[in-house]
TORDO-931448 format. One record per residue: residue in three letters; x, y, z of N, C-alpha, C, O in turn. Coordinates in Angstrom, 3 decimals, padded with zeros to 6 digits. Layout:
N
ALA	X	Y	Z	X	Y	Z	X	Y	Z	X	Y	Z
...
***
This chain:
244
MET	041.705	003.486	-011.491	042.076	004.581	-012.461	041.486	005.414	-012.194	040.416	005.229	-011.614
SER	042.106	007.183	-012.623	041.088	008.359	-012.074	041.043	008.730	-013.669	041.704	008.191	-014.556
PHE	039.882	010.024	-013.830	040.282	010.979	-014.573	040.125	012.295	-014.160	039.444	012.540	-013.165
ASP	040.790	013.373	-014.940	040.919	014.472	-014.601	039.288	015.474	-014.797	038.720	015.866	-015.817
ARG	039.015	015.589	-013.659	037.619	016.567	-013.646	037.475	017.892	-014.290	037.937	018.848	-013.668
PRO	036.860	018.127	-015.534	037.048	019.712	-015.858	036.993	020.531	-015.189	036.096	020.402	-014.356
ASP	037.838	021.846	-015.084	037.623	022.854	-014.720	036.675	023.421	-014.442	037.200	024.528	-014.322
GLN	035.596	023.599	-014.216	034.106	023.980	-013.597	034.390	025.582	-014.543	033.830	025.915	-015.588
SER	035.539	026.433	-013.677	035.194	027.768	-013.760	035.923	027.923	-015.483	036.081	029.114	-015.751
ASP	036.317	027.085	-016.502	036.425	026.898	-017.572	035.337	027.446	-018.466	035.119	028.453	-019.139
ASP	034.655	026.100	-018.097	033.344	026.023	-018.634	032.594	027.809	-018.582	032.034	028.390	-019.512
LEU	032.855	028.338	-017.124	031.835	029.399	-017.055	032.498	030.034	-017.771	031.894	030.286	-018.814
SER	034.055	030.668	-017.704	034.282	031.526	-018.594	034.198	031.472	-020.341	034.296	032.382	-021.163
VAL	033.919	029.648	-020.550	033.264	029.762	-021.790	031.997	030.310	-022.261	031.817	030.726	-023.406
LEU	030.924	030.291	-021.112	029.345	030.869	-021.204	029.543	031.920	-020.930	029.034	032.667	-021.765
ARG	030.053	032.448	-020.141	030.191	033.910	-019.944	030.577	034.417	-021.701	029.572	035.028	-022.063
SER	031.386	034.400	-022.623	032.440	034.553	-022.904	031.049	034.784	-024.369	030.981	035.741	-025.140
VAL	029.995	033.388	-024.316	029.391	033.178	-025.502	028.091	033.873	-025.653	027.420	034.158	-026.645
SER	027.886	034.117	-024.027	026.479	034.936	-023.759	027.461	036.315	-024.230	027.544	036.651	-025.412
LEU	027.828	036.686	-023.660	028.555	038.646	-023.955	028.403	038.392	-025.544	027.428	038.808	-026.169
THR	029.014	037.974	-025.885	029.271	038.069	-027.669	027.783	037.840	-028.228	027.471	038.444	-029.254
SER	026.752	036.909	-027.541	025.746	037.262	-028.141	024.749	038.356	-027.743	023.702	038.653	-028.318
ALA	025.279	038.882	-026.663	024.520	040.120	-026.105	025.166	041.090	-027.363	024.363	041.427	-028.233
LEU	025.821	041.303	-027.422	026.495	042.682	-028.642	026.239	042.028	-030.129	025.871	042.967	-030.834
GLU	026.267	041.074	-030.745	025.373	040.988	-031.591	024.228	041.579	-031.687	024.043	042.467	-032.520
ARG	023.110	041.090	-030.683	021.836	041.636	-030.494	021.965	043.202	-030.441	020.963	043.802	-030.829
LYS	022.944	043.905	-030.058	022.880	045.209	-030.100	023.326	045.920	-031.175	022.857	046.964	-031.631
LEU	024.380	045.207	-031.597	024.768	046.072	-032.963	023.888	045.701	-034.092	023.832	046.412	-035.095
GLU	023.079	044.427	-033.946	021.790	044.647	-034.956	020.648	045.926	-034.689	019.935	046.757	-035.252
HIS	020.961	045.528	-033.730	019.897	046.799	-032.943	020.095	048.086	-033.422	019.196	048.923	-033.502
LEU	021.679	048.332	-033.863	021.584	049.554	-033.716	022.098	049.784	-035.591	022.357	050.858	-036.133
ILE	022.112	048.288	-036.277	021.978	048.273	-037.710	020.361	048.878	-038.016	020.117	049.886	-038.679
MET	019.078	047.754	-037.178	018.455	048.411	-037.846	017.439	049.367	-037.492	016.316	049.532	-037.969
SER	018.259	050.181	-036.235	017.366	051.581	-036.305	018.070	052.254	-037.188	017.506	053.346	-037.240
GLY	019.108	052.266	-038.034	019.586	053.358	-038.537	020.856	053.852	-038.036	021.488	054.300	-038.992
GLU	021.569	053.975	-036.838	022.416	054.233	-035.814	023.605	054.505	-036.521	024.255	055.549	-036.566
LEU	023.871	052.999	-037.276	025.233	052.626	-037.987	024.504	052.116	-039.045	024.037	050.978	-039.085
VAL	024.376	053.233	-040.177	024.088	053.463	-041.569	024.808	052.303	-042.525	025.864	051.687	-042.377
PRO	023.858	052.267	-043.499	024.875	051.316	-044.231	025.929	051.942	-045.206	025.862	053.066	-045.703
GLY	026.883	051.037	-045.382	028.281	051.388	-045.758	028.956	052.350	-044.586	029.974	052.813	-045.100
GLY	028.872	052.664	-043.730	029.300	052.865	-042.426	030.284	051.661	-041.936	030.080	050.447	-041.942
ARG	031.352	052.366	-041.536	032.426	051.720	-041.095	032.221	051.589	-039.554	031.882	052.544	-038.855
LEU	032.543	049.848	-038.894	032.525	049.184	-037.949	033.997	049.553	-036.814	034.926	048.755	-036.941
ASN	034.069	049.970	-036.432	035.453	050.279	-035.356	035.300	049.034	-034.295	034.307	048.778	-033.614
GLU	036.179	048.537	-034.326	036.666	047.512	-033.325	037.042	048.097	-031.783	036.739	047.850	-030.616
ILE	037.736	048.856	-032.396	038.026	049.598	-031.007	037.435	050.402	-030.210	037.571	050.348	-028.988
GLN	036.376	051.630	-031.104	035.888	052.213	-030.274	034.398	051.198	-029.848	034.033	051.150	-028.673
LEU	033.624	050.417	-030.973	032.794	049.607	-029.927	033.394	049.182	-028.685	033.072	049.694	-027.613
ALA	034.227	048.294	-028.786	034.650	047.978	-027.310	034.759	048.813	-026.421	034.109	048.513	-025.420
GLN	035.552	050.151	-026.331	035.292	051.070	-025.757	033.843	051.371	-025.332	033.612	051.157	-024.142
ARG	032.739	051.867	-026.148	031.696	051.731	-025.725	030.745	050.799	-025.098	029.692	051.181	-024.587
PHE	031.180	049.402	-025.150	030.072	048.630	-024.505	030.884	048.107	-023.368	030.374	047.211	-022.696
GLY	032.537	048.705	-022.936	033.015	048.143	-022.024	033.385	047.221	-021.994	033.291	046.606	-020.933
THR	033.975	046.642	-023.065	034.384	044.962	-023.186	036.204	044.922	-024.066	036.904	045.861	-024.446
SER	036.397	043.700	-024.107	037.563	043.546	-024.670	036.984	043.714	-026.152	035.842	043.979	-026.527
ARG	038.551	043.389	-027.101	037.837	043.202	-028.319	037.199	042.281	-029.514	036.557	042.506	-030.540
GLY	037.785	040.963	-028.747	037.168	039.892	-028.781	035.730	039.386	-029.023	035.256	038.669	-029.904
PRO	035.174	040.021	-027.905	033.880	039.488	-028.395	032.866	040.671	-029.115	031.683	040.629	-029.451
VAL	033.569	041.396	-029.163	032.866	042.332	-030.341	033.394	042.305	-032.068	032.976	042.982	-033.008
ARG	034.456	041.253	-032.034	035.400	040.370	-033.412	034.269	039.439	-033.623	033.601	039.533	-034.653
GLU	033.980	038.462	-032.638	033.051	037.390	-033.287	031.447	037.865	-033.138	030.559	037.409	-033.858
ALA	031.266	038.684	-032.267	029.636	039.589	-033.030	029.981	039.983	-034.541	029.259	039.490	-035.408
MET	030.803	040.651	-034.848	030.764	040.940	-036.150	030.697	039.855	-037.315	030.109	039.974	-038.390
ARG	031.527	038.633	-036.795	031.522	037.574	-037.564	030.096	036.889	-037.671	029.803	036.236	-038.672
SER	029.081	037.082	-036.446	028.330	036.354	-036.589	027.110	037.470	-037.627	026.205	036.923	-038.257
LEU	027.260	038.794	-037.648	026.331	039.707	-038.363	027.188	039.015	-039.911	026.891	038.029	-040.587
GLU	027.808	039.564	-039.993	028.429	039.076	-042.015	028.065	037.609	-041.969	028.028	037.233	-043.141
ALA	027.779	036.603	-041.153	027.025	035.293	-041.511	025.486	035.787	-042.079	024.983	035.443	-043.148
LYS	024.848	036.755	-040.982	023.865	036.770	-041.278	023.502	038.346	-042.441	022.454	038.884	-042.800
GLY	024.500	038.536	-042.624	024.542	039.317	-044.107	024.105	040.905	-043.655	023.598	041.660	-044.484
PHE	024.323	041.268	-042.440	024.025	042.401	-041.857	025.679	043.462	-041.799	025.899	044.573	-041.315
VAL	026.512	042.541	-042.484	028.352	043.771	-042.476	028.721	042.777	-043.294	028.219	041.668	-043.479
GLU	029.666	043.305	-043.765	030.727	042.668	-044.421	032.520	043.331	-044.638	032.780	044.498	-044.931
VAL	033.162	042.639	-044.490	034.527	042.527	-044.408	035.299	043.003	-046.038	035.188	042.485	-047.149
ILE	035.979	044.041	-045.624	036.588	044.340	-047.163	037.702	044.291	-046.351	037.916	044.731	-045.222
ARG	038.545	043.508	-047.348	040.193	043.282	-047.242	041.090	044.490	-047.086	040.807	045.498	-047.734
ASN	042.240	044.485	-046.215	043.039	046.003	-045.537	042.004	047.015	-045.687	042.468	048.132	-045.915
ARG	040.521	046.935	-045.614	039.542	048.164	-045.182	038.914	047.864	-043.695	038.859	048.799	-042.896
GLY	038.365	046.355	-043.261	037.298	046.838	-041.926	036.523	046.208	-042.686	036.522	045.658	-043.787
VAL	035.659	046.485	-041.573	034.377	045.878	-041.506	033.021	047.067	-041.692	032.912	048.041	-040.948
PHE	032.583	046.924	-042.208	031.370	047.589	-042.397	029.484	047.526	-042.803	029.099	046.367	-042.644
VAL	028.803	048.079	-043.070	027.162	047.953	-042.629	026.925	047.561	-044.015	027.317	048.227	-044.973
ARG	026.366	046.619	-044.089	026.084	046.125	-045.374	025.258	046.900	-046.784	024.028	046.891	-046.732
GLN	025.759	047.393	-047.709	024.707	047.813	-048.503	024.191	047.254	-049.803	024.870	046.856	-050.749
ILE	022.645	047.294	-049.678	021.933	046.346	-050.579	021.924	047.472	-051.862	021.691	048.665	-051.671
SER	022.229	046.862	-053.257	022.179	047.188	-054.319	020.243	047.249	-054.843	019.377	046.499	-054.391
LEU	020.076	048.131	-055.660	018.720	048.308	-056.272	018.641	046.964	-056.881	017.487	046.749	-057.249
ALA	019.236	046.234	-057.060	019.058	044.792	-058.112	018.589	043.767	-057.419	017.642	043.043	-057.726
GLU	019.623	043.688	-055.976	020.060	042.932	-054.884	018.026	043.147	-053.828	017.473	042.214	-053.246
ALA	017.539	044.386	-053.928	016.680	044.723	-053.317	015.414	043.883	-054.077	014.694	043.116	-053.437
CYS	015.253	044.120	-055.451	014.159	043.681	-055.789	013.995	042.077	-055.933	013.023	041.341	-056.103
GLU	015.679	041.828	-055.757	015.116	040.179	-055.826	014.806	039.627	-054.232	014.284	038.541	-053.985
ILE	015.228	040.578	-053.258	014.743	040.235	-051.989	013.433	040.088	-051.804	012.866	039.278	-051.071
TYR	012.841	041.144	-052.701	011.058	041.332	-052.986	010.611	040.334	-053.360	009.785	039.659	-052.745
GLU	011.048	040.106	-054.336	010.519	038.526	-055.246	010.481	037.736	-054.645	009.369	037.215	-054.565
LEU	011.576	037.125	-053.854	011.319	035.718	-053.028	010.259	036.232	-051.888	009.300	035.466	-051.793
ARG	010.208	037.525	-050.869	009.646	037.822	-050.251	008.261	037.396	-050.604	007.530	036.556	-050.081
GLY	008.064	038.278	-051.741	006.449	038.229	-052.092	005.695	036.857	-052.142	004.511	036.644	-051.884
THR	006.836	035.827	-052.603	006.345	034.501	-052.664	005.996	033.906	-051.275	004.921	033.348	-051.055
LEU	006.993	034.066	-050.339	007.094	033.787	-049.272	005.790	034.336	-048.362	005.109	033.583	-047.666
PHE	005.583	035.667	-048.481	004.246	036.144	-048.438	002.963	035.696	-048.461	002.248	035.388	-047.507
GLY	002.679	035.681	-049.875	001.807	034.849	-050.449	001.252	033.470	-049.631	000.173	033.350	-049.051
LEU	002.285	032.519	-049.764	002.277	031.373	-049.182	001.810	031.141	-047.745	001.069	030.238	-047.356
ALA	002.431	032.214	-046.955	001.880	032.948	-045.716	000.256	032.928	-045.915	-000.413	032.028	-045.408
GLY	-000.078	033.521	-046.350	-001.383	034.167	-046.491	-002.275	032.877	-046.600	-003.328	032.620	-046.015
ARG	-001.496	032.069	-047.597	-002.485	031.326	-047.957	-002.321	030.064	-046.707	-002.638	029.098	-047.401
LEU	-002.153	029.725	-045.905	-001.647	029.024	-045.214	-002.795	029.658	-043.919	-003.767	029.243	-043.289
THR	-002.171	030.596	-043.994	-003.169	031.422	-042.662	-004.883	031.335	-042.470	-005.653	031.144	-041.529
SER	-004.998	031.592	-043.948	-006.685	031.687	-044.316	-007.274	030.339	-043.535	-008.395	030.116	-043.076
HIS	-005.932	029.443	-043.575	-007.048	027.957	-043.594	-007.144	028.082	-041.882	-008.183	027.728	-041.325
ARG	-005.947	028.627	-041.064	-006.044	028.778	-039.826	-006.847	030.033	-039.168	-006.659	030.482	-038.037
MET	-007.614	030.411	-039.957	-008.000	031.651	-038.569	-009.031	031.544	-038.023	-009.997	030.831	-038.296
THR	-008.860	032.287	-037.187	-009.635	031.557	-036.165	-010.677	033.620	-035.229	-010.312	034.673	-035.751
ASP	-011.244	033.662	-034.599	-011.787	034.744	-034.392	-011.098	035.881	-033.407	-011.490	037.030	-033.203
ASP	-010.073	035.271	-032.921	-009.015	035.843	-031.666	-007.934	036.201	-032.912	-007.291	037.189	-032.556
LEU	-007.514	035.747	-034.235	-006.748	036.313	-034.981	-007.193	037.413	-035.640	-006.587	038.482	-035.710
LEU	-008.406	037.121	-036.197	-008.964	038.011	-037.287	-008.927	039.557	-036.313	-008.254	040.527	-036.661
ARG	-009.788	039.522	-035.066	-009.501	040.667	-033.982	-008.353	041.168	-034.332	-008.240	042.162	-035.049
ARG	-007.294	040.435	-033.792	-005.988	040.683	-033.589	-005.642	042.136	-034.655	-005.186	043.280	-034.662
LEU	-006.441	040.735	-035.740	-005.508	041.621	-037.215	-006.327	043.286	-037.853	-005.820	044.269	-038.395
ARG	-007.882	042.936	-037.431	-008.509	044.136	-037.250	-008.075	045.703	-036.405	-007.850	046.872	-036.722
ASP	-008.127	044.940	-035.280	-007.399	045.749	-034.604	-006.137	046.996	-034.648	-006.133	048.081	-034.066
LEU	-004.701	046.165	-035.910	-003.466	046.670	-036.179	-003.888	047.096	-036.807	-003.830	048.316	-036.652
VAL	-004.784	046.568	-038.219	-005.510	047.706	-038.903	-006.156	049.111	-038.810	-005.863	050.148	-039.405
GLU	-007.274	048.808	-037.749	-007.507	050.195	-037.669	-006.336	051.240	-036.508	-006.582	052.425	-036.282
GLU	-005.715	050.870	-036.201	-004.289	051.293	-035.842	-003.687	051.692	-036.226	-003.116	052.620	-035.654
MET	-003.252	051.198	-037.844	-002.213	052.116	-038.797	-002.895	052.783	-039.661	-002.203	053.371	-040.493
GLU	-004.542	052.953	-039.802	-006.103	053.734	-040.726	-005.435	055.421	-039.504	-004.935	056.424	-040.012
THR	-005.629	055.254	-038.079	-005.607	055.869	-037.718	-004.171	056.880	-037.650	-004.214	058.040	-037.239
ALA	-002.884	056.188	-038.141	-001.250	056.146	-038.353	-001.708	057.429	-039.285	-001.702	058.645	-039.091
ALA	-002.155	056.493	-040.515	-001.839	056.382	-041.483	-002.511	058.382	-041.568	-001.762	059.334	-041.787
ASP	-003.938	058.476	-041.340	-004.605	059.517	-041.306	-003.889	060.813	-040.717	-004.345	061.947	-040.863
GLN	-003.123	060.617	-040.273	-001.993	061.682	-039.285	-000.942	061.733	-039.583	-000.209	062.478	-038.934
ASN	-000.335	060.882	-040.819	000.954	060.515	-041.835	001.875	060.506	-040.659	002.774	061.339	-040.543
ASP	001.682	059.699	-039.913	002.659	059.018	-038.543	003.169	058.287	-039.183	002.418	057.370	-039.513
LEU	005.055	058.152	-039.909	005.189	056.827	-040.081	005.663	056.054	-038.624	005.526	054.858	-038.367
ASP	006.206	057.013	-037.839	007.103	056.202	-036.626	006.013	055.569	-036.193	006.235	054.368	-036.035
ALA	004.701	055.961	-035.886	003.583	055.346	-035.542	003.340	053.915	-036.304	003.345	052.788	-035.808
TYR	003.138	054.288	-037.588	002.559	053.159	-038.651	003.487	052.203	-038.763	003.194	051.112	-038.274
TYR	004.903	052.369	-039.462	005.768	051.560	-039.135	005.965	050.230	-038.248	005.998	049.167	-038.867
PRO	006.079	050.209	-037.062	006.282	049.233	-035.900	004.664	047.948	-036.259	004.585	046.738	-036.471
LEU	003.521	049.228	-036.143	002.078	048.109	-036.116	002.419	047.447	-037.888	002.093	046.300	-038.195
ASN	002.985	048.239	-038.703	003.113	047.460	-040.368	004.242	046.398	-039.786	003.991	045.207	-039.970
LEU	004.954	046.599	-039.385	005.863	045.160	-039.104	004.617	043.811	-038.188	004.258	042.657	-038.419
GLN	004.393	044.675	-037.310	003.633	043.456	-036.374	002.449	042.735	-036.733	001.952	041.693	-036.304
PHE	001.976	043.906	-038.020	000.740	043.143	-038.662	001.598	041.754	-039.431	001.321	040.576	-039.202
HIS	002.389	042.104	-040.121	003.102	041.147	-040.632	003.706	039.850	-040.259	003.689	038.788	-040.881
ALA	004.106	040.070	-039.410	004.804	039.018	-038.080	003.796	037.987	-037.847	003.855	036.764	-037.727
THR	002.461	039.204	-037.808	000.954	038.062	-036.876	000.845	037.116	-038.124	000.720	035.937	-037.793
ILE	000.861	037.331	-039.414	000.670	036.648	-040.344	001.257	035.390	-040.268	000.701	034.292	-040.261
ILE	002.779	035.746	-040.196	003.559	034.876	-040.661	003.778	033.723	-039.699	004.116	032.562	-039.929
ASP	003.439	034.475	-038.321	003.438	033.227	-037.173	002.169	032.681	-037.344	002.065	031.517	-036.959
ALA	001.254	033.160	-037.777	000.107	032.304	-037.615	000.131	031.303	-038.943	-000.879	030.604	-039.025
SER	000.857	031.165	-039.722	000.798	030.483	-041.079	001.393	029.069	-040.628	001.333	028.174	-041.471
GLY	001.929	028.794	-039.456	002.269	027.596	-038.572	003.619	026.745	-039.190	003.940	025.573	-038.991
ASN	004.260	027.766	-039.993	005.570	027.356	-040.763	006.566	027.980	-040.608	006.726	029.116	-041.053
ARG	007.838	027.012	-039.611	008.716	028.013	-038.567	009.267	027.834	-040.181	009.037	028.840	-040.852
LEU	009.714	027.113	-040.663	011.114	027.478	-041.906	010.696	028.855	-042.752	011.427	029.785	-043.092
LEU	009.603	028.709	-042.923	009.104	029.661	-044.235	009.454	031.106	-042.970	010.471	031.744	-043.244
ALA	008.809	031.495	-041.917	009.121	032.303	-040.832	010.784	032.787	-040.836	011.282	033.889	-041.068
SER	011.277	031.747	-040.551	012.599	031.994	-040.592	013.130	032.807	-041.685	013.466	033.992	-041.666
GLU	013.150	031.742	-042.889	013.647	032.921	-044.418	012.982	034.193	-044.478	013.567	035.242	-044.748
TYR	011.396	034.067	-044.150	010.904	035.609	-044.071	011.334	036.662	-043.343	011.048	037.844	-043.534
SER	012.114	036.149	-042.400	012.600	036.920	-040.928	014.010	037.744	-041.629	014.444	038.891	-041.522
ARG	014.408	036.645	-042.311	015.963	037.082	-043.184	016.009	038.138	-044.503	016.906	038.846	-044.960
PHE	014.987	037.961	-044.786	014.525	039.284	-045.947	014.029	040.416	-045.523	014.156	041.438	-046.199
VAL	013.403	040.407	-044.367	012.626	041.432	-043.480	013.614	042.416	-043.434	013.537	043.607	-043.733
ASN	015.063	041.399	-042.791	016.018	042.205	-041.636	016.896	042.965	-042.402	017.317	044.036	-041.965
LYS	017.312	042.421	-043.795	018.160	042.853	-044.618	017.530	044.287	-045.289	018.127	045.350	-045.461
MET	015.956	043.908	-045.642	014.909	045.019	-046.444	014.943	046.065	-045.575	014.719	047.149	-046.114
HIS	015.206	046.099	-044.096	014.681	046.635	-043.221	014.498	048.656	-043.146	013.657	049.240	-042.463
LEU	015.605	049.368	-044.102	015.827	050.739	-044.331	015.338	051.012	-045.922	014.884	052.080	-046.332
PHE	015.497	050.044	-046.553	014.348	049.990	-048.193	012.928	050.566	-047.518	012.367	051.590	-047.907
ARG	012.517	049.814	-046.568	011.000	049.244	-046.764	010.531	050.524	-045.769	009.419	051.050	-045.784
GLN	011.466	050.824	-045.055	011.296	052.476	-044.018	010.917	053.408	-045.040	009.994	054.219	-044.969
LYS	011.733	053.218	-046.031	011.875	054.923	-047.114	010.572	054.643	-047.570	009.587	055.319	-047.271
SER	010.562	053.224	-048.600	009.474	053.195	-049.563	008.157	053.568	-048.946	007.356	054.241	-049.595
LEU	007.893	053.165	-047.723	006.419	053.704	-047.383	005.314	054.327	-047.637	004.113	054.094	-047.771
VAL	006.533	055.741	-047.684	006.427	057.133	-048.162	005.677	057.688	-049.541	005.115	058.722	-049.901
GLN	006.104	055.982	-050.268	005.966	056.907	-051.630	004.873	055.734	-052.212	004.751	054.585	-051.788
GLY	003.993	056.498	-053.502	003.088	056.090	-054.238	002.177	055.820	-053.764	001.501	054.806	-053.940
GLY	001.907	057.174	-052.692	000.543	057.257	-052.471	-000.183	057.631	-050.818	-001.266	057.937	-050.320
GLY	001.682	057.280	-050.303	001.849	056.904	-048.536	001.495	055.914	-047.789	001.433	054.818	-048.347
LEU	001.250	055.976	-046.711	000.813	055.255	-046.105	-000.671	054.511	-045.817	-000.933	053.516	-045.141
ALA	-001.596	055.471	-046.668	-002.944	055.033	-046.712	-002.709	053.997	-048.143	-003.650	054.000	-048.936
VAL	-002.228	053.650	-048.280	-002.446	053.234	-049.781	-001.982	052.057	-049.251	-002.850	051.205	-049.439
SER	-000.811	051.488	-048.546	-000.252	050.773	-047.928	-001.712	049.908	-046.878	-002.142	048.755	-046.846
ASN	-001.990	050.880	-046.328	-003.017	050.076	-045.202	-004.165	049.788	-046.436	-004.500	048.605	-046.503
SER	-004.753	050.620	-047.330	-006.160	049.563	-048.155	-005.277	048.514	-048.753	-005.961	047.520	-048.507
GLU	-004.132	048.033	-049.422	-004.060	046.808	-049.256	-003.861	045.408	-048.100	-004.048	044.193	-048.170
HIS	-003.403	046.328	-047.102	-003.684	045.368	-045.889	-005.215	045.381	-045.514	-005.251	044.625	-044.543
ARG	-006.298	045.753	-045.711	-007.649	045.624	-045.873	-007.897	044.613	-046.701	-008.286	043.481	-046.412
GLU	-007.519	045.324	-048.328	-007.322	043.660	-049.154	-007.252	042.169	-048.447	-008.129	041.305	-048.427
MET	-005.740	042.139	-047.790	-005.444	040.886	-047.301	-006.119	040.567	-045.887	-005.919	039.447	-045.417
LEU	-006.830	041.395	-045.247	-007.445	041.149	-044.150	-009.114	040.117	-045.004	-009.615	039.032	-044.708
ALA	-009.421	041.008	-045.930	-010.875	040.654	-046.473	-010.839	039.249	-046.565	-011.683	038.514	-046.054
ALA	-009.428	038.708	-047.505	-009.050	037.641	-048.338	-009.348	036.355	-046.733	-010.093	035.377	-046.671
LEU	-008.298	037.013	-045.550	-008.287	036.305	-045.031	-009.762	035.575	-044.274	-009.834	034.374	-044.015
ALA	-010.919	036.621	-043.987	-011.342	036.510	-043.120	-012.552	035.571	-044.083	-013.474	034.923	-043.587
ALA	-012.277	035.698	-045.456	-013.564	034.885	-046.196	-012.895	033.632	-046.318	-013.430	032.765	-047.008
GLY	-011.145	033.263	-045.414	-010.840	031.978	-045.949	-011.061	031.452	-047.288	-011.650	030.390	-047.488
ASP	-010.635	032.125	-048.115	-010.380	032.040	-049.299	-008.648	032.306	-050.040	-008.245	033.356	-050.541
ALA	-007.857	030.969	-049.895	-006.841	030.510	-049.864	-006.036	031.081	-051.469	-004.849	031.386	-051.584
ASP	-006.898	031.094	-052.372	-005.954	031.315	-053.861	-005.622	033.117	-053.964	-004.630	033.764	-054.301
ARG	-007.501	033.619	-053.315	-007.456	035.537	-052.853	-006.130	035.454	-052.359	-005.131	035.557	-053.070
ALA	-006.130	035.240	-050.948	-005.234	035.141	-049.756	-003.779	035.422	-050.597	-003.263	036.533	-050.720
TYR	-003.322	034.332	-051.066	-002.176	034.433	-051.767	-002.363	035.558	-052.786	-001.447	036.370	-052.658
LEU	-003.018	035.816	-053.523	-002.710	036.929	-054.433	-002.578	038.645	-054.051	-002.031	039.595	-054.612
SER	-003.317	038.495	-052.900	-003.586	039.566	-051.996	-002.122	039.952	-051.025	-001.741	041.097	-050.781
HIS	-001.642	039.034	-050.698	-000.526	039.349	-049.753	000.640	039.281	-050.760	001.642	039.810	-050.279
TRP	000.872	038.683	-052.297	001.985	038.289	-053.066	001.845	040.193	-053.727	002.859	040.874	-053.882
ARG	000.451	040.719	-054.013	000.256	041.438	-054.677	000.647	042.351	-053.517	001.362	043.250	-053.960
HIS	000.536	042.418	-052.760	001.013	043.803	-051.312	002.793	043.910	-051.165	003.382	044.984	-051.045
VAL	003.406	042.687	-051.200	004.403	043.073	-051.554	005.075	043.437	-052.910	005.806	044.426	-052.841
ASP	004.995	042.945	-053.916	005.085	043.279	-055.326	004.756	045.100	-055.171	005.749	045.826	-055.225
ARG	003.698	045.603	-055.030	003.660	046.790	-054.606	004.613	047.589	-053.981	004.834	048.719	-054.417
ALA	005.170	047.172	-053.074	005.784	047.504	-052.092	007.632	047.763	-052.880	008.566	048.564	-052.841
LYS	007.185	046.305	-053.602	008.541	046.773	-054.551	009.039	048.073	-055.466	010.060	048.748	-055.598
HIS	007.745	048.013	-055.996	007.698	049.238	-056.750	007.768	050.735	-055.968	008.470	051.715	-056.216
ARG	006.925	050.547	-055.102	007.308	051.833	-053.991	008.881	051.832	-053.883	009.413	052.907	-054.158
MET	009.676	050.822	-053.536	010.530	051.137	-053.087	011.662	051.368	-054.294	012.861	051.363	-054.014
ILE	011.348	051.503	-055.196	012.220	051.873	-056.506	011.883	053.266	-056.595	012.908	053.941	-056.689
VAL	011.108	053.768	-056.600	010.684	055.079	-056.528	011.300	056.003	-055.865	011.744	057.117	-056.142
ALA	011.226	055.037	-054.496	011.817	056.047	-053.509	013.325	056.105	-053.602	014.022	056.978	-053.086
VAL	013.814	054.933	-054.419	015.358	054.896	-054.487	015.277	055.806	-055.417	015.317	056.905	-054.864
GLU	015.184	055.909	-056.555	015.104	057.067	-057.853	014.839	058.634	-057.602	015.308	059.695	-058.014
ASN	013.779	058.192	-056.657	013.393	060.034	-055.897	014.555	060.600	-055.594	015.104	061.576	-056.105
SER	014.942	059.795	-054.576	016.032	060.068	-053.559	017.888	060.408	-054.238	018.729	061.264	-053.966
THR	017.850	059.151	-055.257	019.015	059.947	-056.456	019.139	061.175	-057.056	020.227	061.683	-057.328
THR	017.720	061.839	-057.345	017.234	062.818	-058.434	017.115	064.214	-057.673	017.132	065.349	-058.148
ALA	016.973	063.746	-056.196	017.248	065.034	-055.070	018.540	065.051	-054.737	018.936	066.142	-054.327
SER	019.396	064.105	-054.789	020.622	063.786	-054.373	021.860	065.043	-055.468	022.769	065.817	-055.165
GLY	021.198	064.623	-056.762	021.591	065.071	-057.956	021.533	066.564	-058.124	022.431	067.295	-058.541
ALA	020.125	066.948	-057.664	019.476	068.414	-058.022	020.464	069.174	-056.625	020.842	070.343	-056.713
ARG	020.723	068.455	-055.607	021.252	069.320	-054.575	023.236	069.211	-054.625	023.918	069.996	-053.966
HIS	023.707	068.378	-055.300	024.829	068.455	-056.056	025.232	069.577	-056.944	026.283	070.217	-056.970
ARG	024.341	069.653	-057.540	024.374	070.679	-058.990	023.811	072.236	-058.275	023.939	073.339	-058.807
ALA	023.298	072.004	-057.204	023.151	073.545	-056.647	024.200	073.696	-055.250	024.098	074.602	-054.422
GLY	024.641	073.215	-055.232	025.982	073.544	-054.298	025.957	072.829	-053.237	026.913	073.198	-052.555
ASP	025.247	071.794	-052.577	024.648	071.952	-051.478	025.851	070.785	-051.097	026.134	069.700	-051.605
PRO	026.501	071.683	-049.764	027.443	070.247	-049.181	027.046	069.583	-048.562	027.841	069.207	-047.700
ALA	025.535	068.910	-048.489	025.612	067.889	-047.223	025.442	066.765	-048.606	025.582	065.574	-048.327
ALA	025.159	067.115	-050.004	025.068	066.241	-050.934	026.355	065.219	-050.848	026.330	063.988	-050.842
ARG	027.307	065.963	-050.794	028.577	065.513	-051.013	029.072	064.666	-050.314	030.219	064.278	-050.533
***
């Protein structure tokens, strides 16, 4: 009795296809996160395939994965578009993220080490320098790193996974909101409050300071959206073509 051996070339073909799809998914996600692919923008399958030098199949599969992750949406008879988040949905995401970040602060307060405290302090000092120069491009990645360090230090992998999903959805909103309500200096003063609570090992204080930081960020985001809407309306009334 004999059995047919699987064709190894078929296995390699599947592996290449999966690897290519994953690479395209990461690339498209980066383009969305960086703002090159803007919310509401249409993703042209043919153009993307030509850009990346591949067939349309892997691009289509990558888009399906991004749809499942909430980065894009498929509109019937129109195509695939970078997902737009409404203000109401953004507020809901902030509320959930605040609860998760508060929990992360509580958990991390029990796991503090000298090395972790030093890393967090270094990040706060670097953000202080960027804030003094009003340098959002320098401040923003440090801000993300500070938050990520606390999330990772919590030791809760499920929390980290869920928090990451919310952060990815809110990436563009958050970047705009950092310059509202007092600017970068206010945001970093909140980081100092969080750091002080963690250094003291005070779990309740850590939870409150971490939750409050996200809640304040939500209100800065609301101000950013309202100001943007007001400015756009003013330009439109003044006849500015860029506002149309």
